[in-house]
SEMIRO-135725 format. One line per 5 residues: for each residue x, y, z of N, C-alpha, C. Coordinates in steps of 0.05 Angstrom, whole numbers. Layout:
X/Y/Z/X/Y/Z/X/Y/Z; ...
This chain:
596/194/-600/573/191/-618/547/185/-602; 549/166/-583/526/159/-567/517/182/-550; 536/198/-539/530/221/-523/515/242/-539; 525/246/-564/513/266/-581/484/258/-588; 480/231/-593/453/221/-599/435/225/-575
445/219/-552/429/222/-528/421/251/-523; 439/269/-529/433/298/-526/411/306/-545; 413/297/-570/393/303/-590/366/291/-583; 366/267/-572/341/254/-564/328/270/-542; 345/280/-523/334/295/-501/322/322/-510
335/334/-530/326/360/-540/302/357/-559; 303/337/-577/284/336/-599/266/312/-598; 272/292/-582/255/268/-580/267/246/-596; 259/221/-590/270/197/-604/262/195/-634; 240/209/-641/230/208/-669/238/232/-685
261/244/-678/269/269/-691/276/265/-721; 285/240/-728/292/235/-756/269/226/-773; 246/221/-760/222/213/-775/206/237/-783; 187/232/-801/170/254/-810/155/267/-786; 156/293/-785/146/307/-762/116/305/-760
106/297/-736/78/295/-731/72/309/-705; 58/332/-707/53/348/-683/36/333/-663; 20/314/-672/2/300/-655/13/274/-644; 39/268/-650/51/243/-641/54/243/-611; 46/221/-599/47/219/-569/74/206/-562
96/223/-564/123/213/-559/127/202/-531; 112/213/-512/116/206/-484/110/177/-478; 95/164/-496/89/135/-492/111/117/-500; 131/128/-513/154/111/-523/169/100/-499; 177/74/-502/192/61/-480/218/74/-473
229/89/-491/255/102/-486/253/127/-470; 229/136/-464/224/161/-449/222/155/-419; 236/171/-403/235/168/-374/209/178/-363; 193/161/-351/166/169/-342/168/186/-316; 189/181/-300/192/197/-276/199/226/-283
216/230/-303/223/257/-312/198/271/-324; 181/255/-337/156/267/-349/138/280/-328; 136/266/-305/118/276/-284/133/294/-264; 158/302/-272/171/323/-256/198/317/-244; 205/291/-240/230/287/-225/240/258/-228
265/255/-236/278/229/-238/302/228/-219; 301/211/-198/324/211/-179/350/202/-191; 349/188/-214/373/177/-225/385/195/-247; 374/219/-249/387/239/-266/414/246/-255; 433/252/-273/460/258/-264/461/283/-247
442/300/-249/441/324/-233/431/318/-204; 421/293/-200/410/286/-174/430/266/-161; 424/240/-162/443/220/-151/452/200/-172; 444/203/-197/453/185/-218/483/186/-221; 497/164/-220/526/163/-223/541/167/-197
527/171/-175/540/175/-149/536/150/-132; 556/144/-115/555/121/-97/548/96/-112; 559/92/-135/555/68/-151/526/65/-161; 511/87/-160/484/88/-170/484/93/-200; 474/74/-216/474/78/-245/456/101/-253
465/118/-271/448/140/-280/426/129/-298; 404/144/-300/381/135/-316/390/134/-346; 383/111/-358/390/108/-386/368/115/-406; 346/127/-396/324/135/-413/326/165/-419; 310/174/-438/311/201/-448/297/220/-429
311/242/-422/300/264/-406/297/288/-425; 273/291/-436/268/312/-456/249/333/-446; 258/357/-444/241/379/-436/219/384/-457; 226/380/-482/206/385/-504/183/365/-501; 189/340/-497/168/319/-495/152/324/-469
165/332/-448/151/337/-423/131/360/-427; 138/381/-442/120/403/-447/96/394/-463; 101/376/-483/79/366/-500/61/348/-482; 73/333/-465/58/315/-447/40/332/-428; 51/353/-417/36/370/-398/13/384/-412
17/390/-438/-4/404/-453/-26/385/-463; -20/359/-464/-39/339/-473/-57/330/-450; -81/319/-457/-99/309/-436/-87/287/-419; -68/272/-431/-54/251/-416/-37/262/-393; -28/287/-397/-11/299/-376/-25/315/-356
-52/317/-358/-67/333/-339/-68/319/-312; -67/335/-291/-67/324/-264/-93/308/-260; -89/283/-251/-112/265/-246/-118/247/-269; -105/250/-292/-110/233/-315/-100/205/-308; -112/185/-321/-104/157/-316/-75/152/-322
-65/162/-344/-37/158/-352/-18/172/-334; -24/196/-326/-6/211/-308/-5/197/-280; -28/187/-271/-28/172/-246/-11/148/-247; -12/134/-270/5/110/-275/34/117/-274; 42/139/-288/70/148/-288/79/157/-261
62/169/-245/69/178/-218/74/153/-200; 60/132/-205/65/107/-189/92/95/-197; 99/97/-223/126/89/-231/147/105/-216; 142/131/-215/161/149/-202/164/143/-172; 141/136/-159/142/128/-130/161/104/-127
158/85/-145/175/61/-143/205/68/-145; 212/86/-164/240/94/-168/250/110/-144; 234/127/-133/242/143/-110/247/126/-85; 229/106/-81/232/88/-59/258/71/-62; 264/63/-86/289/48/-91/313/65/-84
313/90/-93/336/108/-87/340/111/-57; 318/114/-42/320/117/-13/330/91/0; 321/68/-10/331/42/0/361/39/-4; 370/48/-27/399/47/-33/414/65/-14; 404/89/-7/417/107/12/419/94/39
397/80/48/397/67/74/418/45/75; 420/29/53/440/8/52/468/19/52; 472/41/38/498/55/37/506/64/65; 486/75/80/492/85/107/500/62/126; 487/39/123/495/16/140/523/7/134
530/6/109/558/-2/101/578/18/112; 572/44/110/591/64/119/595/64/150; 573/58/164/576/57/193/594/33/201; 591/11/187/608/-12/193/637/-6/186; 641/8/164/668/15/156/682/33/177
667/52/188/678/70/208/685/56/234; 669/36/240/675/20/265/702/6/263; 710/-1/238/736/-15/234/759/4/229; 754/29/227/776/48/222/794/52/246; 820/58/241/839/63/264/829/85/282
815/105/271/807/127/289/786/119/309; 775/95/306/756/85/326/770/80/352; 798/77/351/814/73/375/833/96/380; 830/118/365/848/141/367/846/154/395; 869/160/407/869/172/433/873/202/431
865/216/451/868/245/451/898/252/455; 904/277/449/932/286/451/942/284/480; 925/291/499/934/291/527/940/262/536; 924/243/528/928/215/535/954/205/522; 958/211/497/982/203/483/1007/215/496
1005/240/505/1028/253/518/1035/239/544; 1014/232/559/1019/218/585/1031/191/581; 1022/176/560/1033/150/554/1062/152/546; 1068/172/529/1096/176/520/1114/182/544; 1104/198/562/1120/205/586/1126/181/603
1106/163/606/1110/139/622/1130/120/608; 1130/119/582/1149/102/568/1177/113/570; 1179/139/569/1206/152/572/1217/146/600; 1200/148/619/1208/143/647/1218/114/650; 1204/95/637/1212/67/638/1239/63/625
1244/77/602/1270/75/588/1293/86/605; 1287/109/618/1308/121/634/1316/103/658; 1296/90/670/1302/72/692/1319/48/682; 1312/39/658/1327/17/646/1356/25/640; 1360/50/630/1387/59/624/1403/62/650
1391/72/671/1405/74/697/1414/47/707; 1396/28/704/1403/0/713/1426/-11/697; 1426/-6/671/1447/-17/654/1474/-3/659; 1472/21/669/1497/37/674/1511/28/700; 1498/14/717/1510/5/742/1528/-19/737
1548/-20/755/1567/-43/754/1554/-68/767; 1568/-90/762/1557/-115/773/1557/-116/803; 1574/-99/815/1574/-99/844/1549/-87/856; 1535/-71/839/1510/-59/848/1486/-75/836; 1489/-101/837/1468/-118/825/1441/-115/838
1441/-111/863/1416/-109/878/1401/-83/869; 1416/-61/868/1403/-36/859/1395/-37/830; 1412/-51/814/1406/-54/785/1380/-70/782; 1377/-90/797/1353/-107/795/1328/-91/803; 1332/-74/824/1309/-57/833/1301/-37/812
1320/-24/798/1314/-5/777/1300/-19/753; 1309/-43/746/1297/-57/724/1268/-65/731; 1264/-72/756/1237/-78/765/1219/-54/763; 1229/-31/771/1213/-6/769/1207/1/740; 1227/-3/722/1223/2/694/1201/-15/682
1200/-41/689/1179/-59/679/1152/-51/690; 1152/-43/715/1126/-35/727/1115/-10/713; 1132/9/707/1123/34/694/1114/27/665; 1129/9/652/1121/2/625/1094/-13/625; 1090/-31/644/1065/-46/646/1042/-27/652
1048/-7/669/1027/13/676/1019/29/652; 1039/36/635/1034/52/611/1016/36/591; 1022/10/588/1006/-7/570/978/-10/580; 976/-14/607/949/-16/619/933/9/615; 946/32/620/932/57/616/924/62/587
941/55/568/935/58/540/911/40/532; 910/16/542/888/-2/535/862/8/547; 863/18/572/839/29/584/828/53/569; 846/70/560/837/94/545/826/86/518; 838/66/505/827/56/479/799/45/482
794/31/504/768/20/509/747/42/514; 756/63/527/739/86/532/732/100/505; 752/103/488/748/116/462/729/99/445; 734/73/446/717/54/431/688/55/440; 684/57/467/657/58/478/643/83/470
658/105/468/646/131/462/645/136/432; 657/119/416/658/123/387/631/112/375; 614/130/367/588/122/357/583/132/329; 591/116/309/585/125/282/556/121/275; 544/141/263/516/141/255/513/148/225
490/143/214/485/149/186/462/169/185; 464/188/167/442/208/164/417/193/154; 394/199/166/370/186/158/360/195/131; 370/218/121/361/228/95/378/217/72; 405/220/75/422/213/52/440/189/57
442/180/82/459/156/88/488/163/93; 495/188/93/523/195/98/530/189/127; 553/175/132/561/167/159/577/189/172; 574/191/198/589/211/214/592/200/242; 611/212/257/615/204/285/600/224/303
582/213/319/564/230/334/578/248/354; 601/239/365/615/255/385/638/272/372; 639/272/345/658/289/332/644/315/324; 652/336/337/638/362/333/640/372/305; 618/379/293/618/392/266/615/372/243
618/346/248/616/327/225/588/326/214; 568/325/230/540/323/220/532/349/206; 539/372/218/532/398/207/546/402/180; 570/392/177/585/396/152/572/380/129; 562/356/135/551/340/113/525/351/102
511/368/118/486/380/109/490/398/84; 514/407/79/520/424/56/527/408/31; 530/382/34/538/365/11/515/365/-10; 522/363/-35/503/362/-57/486/337/-54; 498/314/-46/482/290/-44/461/292/-23
466/306/-1/446/310/20/423/327/9; 429/348/-6/408/365/-18/391/348/-38; 404/331/-53/390/314/-73/371/295/-59; 380/282/-37/363/264/-23/341/278/-8; 345/302/0/324/318/13/302/323/-8
310/329/-32/290/333/-54/276/306/-60; 290/284/-59/278/258/-65/256/252/-44; 263/256/-18/244/251/3/219/268/0; 223/294/-6/201/313/-9/183/304/-33; 195/296/-55/180/288/-78/164/263/-73
176/244/-59/163/219/-52/138/224/-34; 142/242/-15/119/248/3/96/261/-13; 104/279/-31/83/293/-48/67/272/-64; 81/254/-78/67/235/-95/51/215/-78; 62/207/-55/47/188/-38/22/201/-27
23/227/-20/0/241/-10/-22/243/-32; -13/248/-57/-32/249/-79/-45/222/-84; -29/201/-82/-40/174/-86/-59/166/-64; -52/174/-39/-70/168/-17/-97/182/-20; -96/207/-30/-120/222/-35/-137/209/-57
-123/200/-78/-138/186/-100/-151/161/-89; -136/146/-73/-146/121/-62/-170/126/-44; -169/148/-29/-190/155/-11/-216/162/-26; -213/178/-47/-236/186/-64/-248/161/-77; -230/144/-88/-240/120/-101/-254/101/-82
-244/100/-57/-257/83/-37/-285/94/-30; -286/121/-27/-312/134/-20/-332/130/-43; -322/133/-68/-339/129/-91/-350/100/-92; -332/81/-86/-340/53/-86/-360/48/-65; -356/60/-41/-375/57/-19/-402/68/-26
-402/92/-39/-427/104/-47/-442/87/-67; -427/76/-86/-439/58/-106/-451/33/-93; -436/23/-73/-446/-1/-58/-472/6/-44; -473/29/-30/-497/37/-16/-520/41/-35; -514/54/-58/-535/59/-78/-546/33/-89
-527/14/-94/-536/-12/-104/-553/-27/-83; -545/-24/-58/-561/-37/-36/-589/-24/-34; -590/3/-37/-615/16/-36/-633/7/-59; -621/5/-83/-637/-4/-106/-647/-32/-102; -629/-49/-91/-638/-77/-86/-660/-78/-65
-657/-59/-45/-678/-58/-24/-705/-49/-36; -704/-29/-54/-729/-20/-67/-741/-42/-84; -724/-57/-99/-734/-79/-115/-746/-100/-96; -733/-104/-74/-744/-124/-55/-771/-115/-44; -773/-89/-38/-799/-78/-28/-820/-81/-49
-813/-74/-74/-832/-76/-96/-840/-105/-100; -821/-123/-98/-827/-152/-100/-846/-160/-78; -841/-150/-53/-858/-157/-31/-886/-146/-35; -887/-120/-45/-913/-108/-52/-927/-124/-73; -912/-133/-93/-923/-149/-114/-934/-175/-103
-918/-187/-85/-927/-212/-72/-953/-207/-56; -954/-183/-43/-977/-177/-27/-1002/-174/-44; -998/-159/-67/-1020/-156/-86/-1029/-183/-97; -1009/-199/-103/-1016/-225/-114/-1031/-242/-94; -1022/-239/-69/-1036/-254/-48/-1065/-244/-45
-1068/-218/-47/-1095/-207/-46/-1113/-217/-69; -1100/-216/-93/-1114/-226/-116/-1122/-255/-113; -1103/-270/-104/-1107/-299/-100/-1129/-303/-79; -1129/-287/-58/-1149/-289/-38/-1177/-282/-49; -1176/-261/-66/-1201/-253/-79/-1212/-274/-97
-1192/-286/-113/-1200/-308/-131/-1211/-332/-115; -1198/-337/-92/-1207/-359/-75/-1235/-354/-65; -1240/-328/-57/-1266/-321/-47/-1287/-324/-69; -1278/-314/-93/-1297/-316/-115/-1304/-345/-122; -1283/-362/-122/-1288/-390/-126/-1306/-401/-105
-1300/-394/-80/-1317/-404/-58/-1346/-395/-61; -1348/-369/-69/-1376/-359/-74/-1389/-374/-96; -1373/-378/-118/-1384/-393/-141/-1393/-421/-132; -1376/-433/-117/-1382/-460/-108/-1407/-460/-90; -1408/-440/-72/-1432/-437/-55/-1457/-433/-71
-1454/-415/-90/-1478/-409/-106/-1487/-433/-122; -1467/-447/-134/-1474/-471/-148/-1486/-492/-130; -1474/-494/-106/-1485/-513/-86/-1514/-506/-79; -1518/-480/-75/-1545/-471/-68/-1564/-477/-91; -1554/-471/-116/-1571/-476/-139/-1578/-505/-141
-1556/-522/-136/-1561/-550/-137/-1582/-559/-116; -1578/-547/-92/-1596/-553/-71/-1624/-545/-78; -1626/-520/-89/-1653/-510/-97/-1664/-527/-119; -1647/-535/-138/-1656/-552/-160/-1665/-579/-149; -1650/-589/-130/-1656/-615/-118/-1683/-614/-104
-1686/-591/-88/-1711/-588/-74/-1735/-585/-93; -1730/-571/-115/-1751/-567/-135/-1758/-594/-148; -1736/-609/-153/-1741/-635/-165/-1756/-653/-145; -1748/-651/-120/-1762/-667/-100/-1792/-660/-98; -1797/-633/-99/-1825/-624/-97/-1841/-634/-122
-1827/-631/-145/-1841/-641/-170/-1846/-671/-168; -1826/-686/-158/-1829/-715/-156/-1852/-721/-137; -1853/-707/-115/-1875/-711/-96/-1902/-705/-108; -1902/-682/-123/-1927/-675/-136/-1936/-697/-156; -1916/-707/-171/-1922/-728/-190/-1933/-753/-175
-1919/-759/-153/-1928/-782/-137/-1956/-778/-127; -1962/-754/-118/-1989/-748/-108/-2009/-751/-131; -2001/-740/-154/-2020/-742/-177/-2025/-771/-185; -2003/-787/-185/-2006/-815/-191/-2025/-829/-171; -2019/-822/-145/-2035/-834/-124/-2065/-826/-127
-2070/-801/-134/-2097/-792/-138/-2111/-807/-161; -2095/-809/-183/-2106/-822/-206/-2112/-852/-200; -2093/-864/-185/-2098/-892/-178/-2124/-894/-160; -2126/-875/-142/-2150/-876/-124/-2176/-873/-140; -2175/-854/-159/-2199/-850/-176/-2205/-875/-191
-2184/-888/-203/-2189/-912/-218/-2200/-934/-200; -2189/-936/-176/-2199/-956/-157/-2228/-951/-150; -2235/-926/-146/-2263/-919/-139/-2281/-926/-162; -2272/-921/-187/-2288/-927/-210/-2293/-957/-212; -2271/-972/-208/-2274/-1001/-210/-2294/-1011/-189
-2292/-1000/-165/-2310/-1010/-144/-2339/-1002/-150; -2341/-978/-162/-2368/-969/-169/-2380/-987/-190; -2364/-995/-211/-2374/-1013/-232/-2381/-1040/-220; -2365/-1049/-202/-2370/-1075/-190/-2397/-1076/-175; -2403/-1054/-161/-2428/-1053/-146/-2452/-1053/-166
-2448/-1037/-187/-2471/-1034/-205/-2476/-1060/-220; -2455/-1076/-225/-2459/-1101/-239/-2473/-1122/-220; -2472/-1117/-196/-2485/-1135/-177/-2514/-1129/-176
């Protein structure tokens, strides 16, 4: 039932049972996979979803809704919403790659513990088997001798132990060599582990579906990151241009303010000069008025003096005539 519902959602959208609205923006619904909308979801079952314990995407992957989204202004390249969904997709793609890297580390560790990490070549195993058979044969010969040949029996048993010890030593040395040359590695793209000195292992894994899927994931991540870097570059340049423009405008305002201050200073200087001139003219007027008043006062004094002299002369004249 749930599978059938999911299939219908993918084909017709989550609002298929509601009244049909051609203008409905279904892609904004939380149940819609945003990575699929912008072109690629790494957790789709056709990619790596459900593989290596990776949970498949539980959101709706609808071709119908993606077509509507692409036709709408929200789905146009460079739109704010599409850029936002692409950033969501970058996050998912990076998570998928991190999971592959972690899987590769676990696989390399597992290979190091496998029995084949100590596996010997056929030639070495054959030589060891031959040495062990030789040791057994010497032991049988010794056991077949009578007690009267105790000395020879002891010598054969000694040779048997020496051959056996030599076989064990040789086997251990060869195992150390194999272990030293056993280099399990993980593919940098998909995390698949392989043994570097095993011919054909690396080449064989390149044909696996999981390797193809992770190759696509890496390519998609690079594409989206390049787009984001270009957007960031343009936004930075625009911001820098706005900053320069703002600084130029502030510089012009500063120059205008300086010019205004200069004009004001000139006006103030002119007013100061005018005031000084006014003061000088008033001072001169006062001085002229003062001089005029002084002259008038002197004239009055002279007139008074003259009048007094005339009166004195008249008095003297009357005095003489009375005599």
